[in-house]
KOLLUM-750470 format. One line per field, with one value per residue (C-alpha): y, z, x; residue number from 1. Coordinates in Angstrom, 1 decimal, always signed. Layout:
north = [Y/...]
up = [Z/...]
east = [X/...]
i = [NUM/...]
! end
This chain:
north = [+0.0/+3.8/+5.9/+8.5/+12.0/+11.8/+8.7/+10.3/+13.2/+11.4/+9.0/+12.1/+13.4/+10.6/+10.1/+13.5/+15.3/+12.1/+13.1/+16.6/+15.4/+13.2/+16.0/+18.6/+15.6/+14.9/+18.7/+18.5/+15.6/+17.6/+20.9/+19.1/+18.1/+20.0/+18.5/+18.0/+14.5/+12.1/+13.1/+12.4/+16.4/+17.3/+17.9/+20.4/+22.6/+25.8/+26.5/+28.4/+25.8/+23.3/+25.8/+26.2/+22.3/+21.7/+24.3/+22.5/+19.2/+20.4/+22.1/+19.0/+16.9/+19.6/+19.3/+15.9/+15.6/+18.4/+16.4/+13.3/+15.1/+17.0/+14.1/+12.0/+14.9/+15.9/+12.2/+12.0/+15.5/+14.0/+10.9/+12.9/+15.1/+12.5/+10.2/+13.1/+14.3/+10.8/+11.0/+14.2/+13.9/+10.7/+12.8/+15.1/+12.9/+11.1/+14.2/+17.2/+15.2/+16.0/+14.6/+16.2/+20.0/+20.8/+19.6/+21.5/+24.4/+24.7/+23.8/+26.9/+29.5/+28.1/+30.0/+28.2/+27.5/+25.5/+23.9/+22.5/+21.8/+20.0/+17.9/+16.5/+15.1/+14.2/+11.9/+10.7/+9.7/+8.2/+10.4/+10.5/+12.8/+15.9/+15.6/+15.7/+18.8/+20.1/+19.3/+20.7/+24.4/+24.2/+23.2/+26.6/+28.8/+27.2/+25.8/+23.1/+22.1/+21.0/+19.4/+17.3/+16.5/+15.7/+13.6/+12.2/+11.2/+10.4/+9.9/+8.7/+7.3/+10.7/+12.1/+10.5/+11.5/+15.0/+15.4/+13.6/+16.5/+18.9/+17.5/+18.4/+20.8/+24.6/+24.9/+27.7/+24.4/+22.1/+24.9/+25.2/+21.7/+21.9/+24.7/+22.1/+25.2/+27.3/+24.0/+22.6/+25.6/+25.3/+25.0/+27.9/+26.2/+29.1/+28.3/+25.0/+25.8/+25.8/+29.1/+31.0/+30.0/+26.3/+25.4]
up = [+0.0/-0.6/+2.2/+2.9/+3.5/+6.7/+6.4/+3.9/+6.1/+9.2/+7.3/+5.4/+9.2/+10.5/+7.2/+6.0/+9.2/+9.2/+6.9/+8.1/+11.9/+10.5/+8.9/+11.7/+13.6/+11.4/+11.6/+15.3/+15.0/+12.4/+14.8/+17.5/+15.6/+17.3/+15.7/+11.6/+10.8/+10.7/+8.6/+8.2/+8.2/+11.3/+13.7/+11.1/+10.8/+12.5/+14.4/+11.6/+9.2/+11.5/+11.9/+8.0/+7.2/+10.2/+8.5/+5.1/+6.2/+8.2/+4.9/+3.0/+5.7/+5.8/+2.0/+1.6/+4.8/+2.7/-0.4/+1.2/+3.2/+0.2/-1.8/+1.0/+1.6/-2.0/-2.6/+0.3/-0.1/-4.0/-3.2/-0.7/-3.1/-5.9/-3.4/-2.1/-5.9/-6.5/-3.4/-4.2/-7.9/-6.8/-4.3/-6.5/-9.3/-6.9/-5.6/-8.2/-11.8/-13.8/-17.2/-17.9/-18.9/-19.1/-15.5/-14.6/-16.2/-15.0/-11.2/-12.0/-12.4/-10.1/-7.3/-4.2/-3.9/-7.4/-6.3/-3.1/-5.6/-8.4/-5.6/-4.6/-8.1/-8.3/-5.5/-6.6/-10.0/-8.4/-10.8/-9.5/-11.9/-11.0/-7.9/-8.4/-10.1/-7.4/-5.0/-7.0/-7.0/-3.0/-2.4/-4.5/-2.8/+1.1/+1.3/+3.9/+4.2/+0.2/+0.7/+4.2/+1.9/-1.1/+1.2/+3.2/+0.2/-3.0/-1.7/+1.7/+0.9/-0.2/+3.2/+4.3/+1.4/+1.5/+5.0/+3.8/+1.1/+4.0/+5.1/+2.1/+3.2/+1.7/-1.3/+0.6/+2.6/+0.0/-1.5/+1.6/+1.9/-1.7/-0.9/+0.1/-0.2/+2.8/+4.9/+4.3/+3.6/+2.5/+5.8/+6.7/+7.2/+10.0/+12.4/+12.2/+13.5/+17.5/+19.1/+19.8/+23.0/+22.6/+21.3]
east = [-0.1/+1.4/+2.5/+0.1/+1.7/+2.5/+4.2/+6.4/+7.3/+7.9/+10.2/+12.3/+12.3/+14.0/+16.5/+17.0/+18.9/+21.2/+23.8/+23.7/+24.1/+27.0/+28.7/+28.7/+29.7/+33.1/+33.5/+33.7/+36.4/+38.3/+38.2/+39.2/+42.6/+45.4/+48.6/+49.0/+49.1/+52.0/+54.7/+58.4/+59.7/+57.0/+60.1/+61.8/+58.9/+58.8/+55.5/+54.1/+54.6/+53.2/+50.5/+49.7/+50.1/+47.2/+45.2/+45.4/+44.8/+41.8/+40.6/+41.0/+39.1/+35.9/+36.3/+35.5/+33.0/+31.1/+31.0/+29.9/+27.4/+26.2/+25.5/+23.7/+21.6/+21.0/+19.9/+17.4/+15.9/+15.0/+14.2/+11.9/+10.3/+10.0/+7.7/+5.7/+4.6/+3.7/+1.7/+0.4/-0.5/-2.5/-4.4/-5.0/-6.3/-8.9/-10.0/-9.9/-9.6/-12.9/-12.9/-16.6/-16.0/-19.5/-20.4/-17.4/-17.9/-21.7/-20.1/-17.9/-20.2/-23.3/-24.4/-23.4/-27.6/-27.2/-24.2/-26.1/-28.7/-26.2/-24.9/-28.5/-28.6/-25.4/-26.2/-29.5/-28.3/-25.2/-23.0/-19.7/-18.9/-21.3/-20.6/-16.4/-17.2/-19.5/-16.8/-14.0/-16.3/-16.8/-13.4/-12.6/-14.9/-14.6/-17.9/-17.6/-21.1/-21.2/-17.7/-19.5/-22.1/-20.1/-18.2/-21.3/-23.7/-20.7/-17.5/-17.1/-13.6/-12.0/-12.8/-9.3/-7.4/-8.7/-7.7/-4.2/-4.3/-4.3/-1.1/+0.8/+4.1/+3.6/+6.1/+8.3/+9.3/+9.6/+12.2/+13.7/+14.4/+16.2/+18.5/+21.2/+23.7/+22.1/+21.7/+25.3/+27.8/+31.3/+33.1/+35.7/+39.0/+39.9/+36.9/+38.3/+41.4/+42.5/+42.0/+45.6/+47.4/+46.0/+49.1]
i = [1/2/3/4/5/6/7/8/9/10/11/12/13/14/15/16/17/18/19/20/21/22/23/24/25/26/27/28/29/30/31/32/33/34/35/36/37/38/39/40/41/42/43/44/45/46/47/48/49/50/51/52/53/54/55/56/57/58/59/60/61/62/63/64/65/66/67/68/69/70/71/72/73/74/75/76/77/78/79/80/81/82/83/84/85/86/87/88/89/90/91/92/93/94/95/96/97/98/99/100/101/102/103/104/105/106/107/108/109/110/111/112/113/114/115/116/117/118/119/120/121/122/123/124/125/126/127/128/129/130/131/132/133/134/135/136/137/138/139/140/141/142/143/144/145/146/147/148/149/150/151/152/153/154/155/156/157/158/159/160/161/162/163/164/165/166/167/168/169/170/171/172/173/174/175/176/177/178/179/180/181/182/183/184/185/186/187/188/189/190/191/192/193/194/195/196/197/198/199]
! end
């Protein structure tokens, strides 16, 4: 069975932050390093040269950690948005797709009272297409009473889908999730260096 919007969001909430957490943990490890890695000539270097070597090594390690996290997080976000988009398309098709352009046109131009009458006719005749056209118009106008009647009389299964539809994350949040550069900025090598006086 397909995952619901809520299940898709929960799965991303548990897996999505992992690459970011791993990345910050790795940066903490790099930051904690106080000496350059082993080398044959370390004992011949001045303090400035050792500091420069340490900085270069930290920069390289941080760059690799960033690249790995960037790739992992991007893959998580792309997978999440792809799964979410498929579910949204499915719900949209089930709730809002109306093949009969005439019914949709009549519902769009009907008064609220006429919409109510159309819904009664659709329920009486068992015309799901007309009912869906009325639902689409009622949803656009925020006519909760007609939407309720539609779910009661024509499409009881649609109620859960409509509740799920309301859980779709806003576009602004989805765009922020895609902005990997803001979430995972390239590390500043200077910020990884020991404070003066720590040597």
